[in-house]
Structures are given as structure tokens and as C-alpha cells.
N, C-alpha and C positions, 0 to 999 in steps of 0.2 A: 438733787437740785441741777435744772437746768433754763439761763438764763440769756433770753436773745433778745437783738432791737431787730424793729421790721419795719417798714416803708407803710406807711397808709392806705390799704386798697380805695385804686384807683380805677378808670372809666375810662373811655375817647369820647366826648361830646362836641359835637361840629368841631373835633381837628384839637380839641385841647383837653388837657386832665383835667380829669374833676375827680375829688372826694367822692368817694363811692361810700353812701349813706343806705339804712334801711328804705326808706322813703323814692330814694332812687332805684334801688336793688328788685323792689312792689313794681315799680311803674317801668324799669325800661325793658322791649326786647329781647326775649329769649339767649338769643343767643351772644349777645353784649352782656349781660349778667353770665355766660356762660363763658365768656372767652377773660372777663374779670377774674374770677375764679382759679381759672385754669393756667391765668398768671402771676396770680396771687401763692395759687399750690406753689408752682415751683419756685416762687421768691424765697416760701417758708421752707422746701424740701432743701436745698440750697444750705439752709443756715439749720438746717437741723440734720446733715449728710455726717459732721460729726460727731454726734449726739444715735446715730441709729444701731449700738450696740445697747446702747440702753431701755432698755423695756417695765414698762407700771403698770400693773394691775390696775390702781384706784390715783388718779392725780386732783389738783385744783389748780386751774391756769386761773392765775392774775396778770391782769391786763393797765397797764400805766399807757397813755396816749397823752402827747405833746402836738402844739400844733403852732402852724405860726407865728397866727397875729391872736390877738386879745377880741374875735368877734364871738359872737353867742353859739356855742357849738352844746348838741342833744349827744352827748357822750353814751348813752345806750341803744344812737341809732349805727353809730360811727362802729360802736362797738361790739354789736348782733354783729357785723356782717365780717368782723375780724376773725369774732370767735365763729363762725360758721365754715370759713373758709379755713383757719388752723388747725381748728378739730380735728377736719377733714385730713389735711395735710399730716397731721401727727401718727392715726391711721395709717397712714399710706405710708406713713416709715416705719409704720411696726413699732413704734414706740409704743401705743395703747393699744388693745385689738377694739376697740371697737366707742364712740363717740357719744355711747350711752349713758344714762344718769346713772350703773353699776361701775362705771370705768373713769366717769371726770365729774364727781362729787361733790363741785362745785367752781363758781364760778365768779370773778371779780371785776371790777371798771375800777379806772380812780381817772382823777385828770391830772398830770406831772407838772403843768404849766406851757408856758408859752415857750419854744424853743425850737429848735431843727425839728420839723414834722415829722411824728414816728409811732412806733408802739414799742412798749417794752416787756417782754412778755418771760414770766416766770411760773415754770412750770416746778410744781412739788409732790415729791411722792406721796400717796396719804393711809395710814397705815392700818 
């Protein structure tokens, strides 16, 4: 099993960092979304580097998402972007061969509560 803690994905809007949700991802300029993805994959790659010798054929990925405030948030909107970016990073790191349904058999999201804004990721091998 691999356990990581990463920041939540963000992008720059009007000179400020903003949490990237699927609503934003769908509507922002493709260059902005591509830059956000590249930046997040670099962060993920840095955290995955110590685990690069691990190779799994099938995994279950569980995301526990923490927010700084108690404002209402759609966990699925945030989680979908995290999963999209992080799954690609897993493939780039050669931990899994592809991010299709054969290799990622389950994805789950959970609200972790209030605290420093982050996502805790558990990658479990599936037999």
C-alpha cells in the first residue's frame, strides 16, 4: 500500500490561487487547465518518487479530502479533478500500466473534515 498527502489542485485566477473543481476545469481556458495539470502532476511525481519501484497491475484508490473551512463543498467536483490528475501521475511514474478500469478497479472519495487543505491518498493493491 502507498499512502500520500498532497495539496488540493489549484489554478490562478485574477492573480489569486483558486481551488480547481470540475466546474472550473470545464470552463477555464485550456492553457490554464493544462498548466494546472502539469503543476499537480509534478507535485504528485515528487511524492511518488520514493515508491517508483512498486508496480501494481490492479489498484483501489481512496481519497480523503480536507478543507480549511466548513463552507459547503462538492466533494465529487474536487475529487474528480484530483483523480484525473493523480491517475495520470501514477501512470507516468510507472506504478500502474494504465489508468483504465482494468488497472484502477475502484475509486472512492471521503470528506476528512476541517484542517489544513489537503488530500490523503491510499493506493491499495487488488488481488
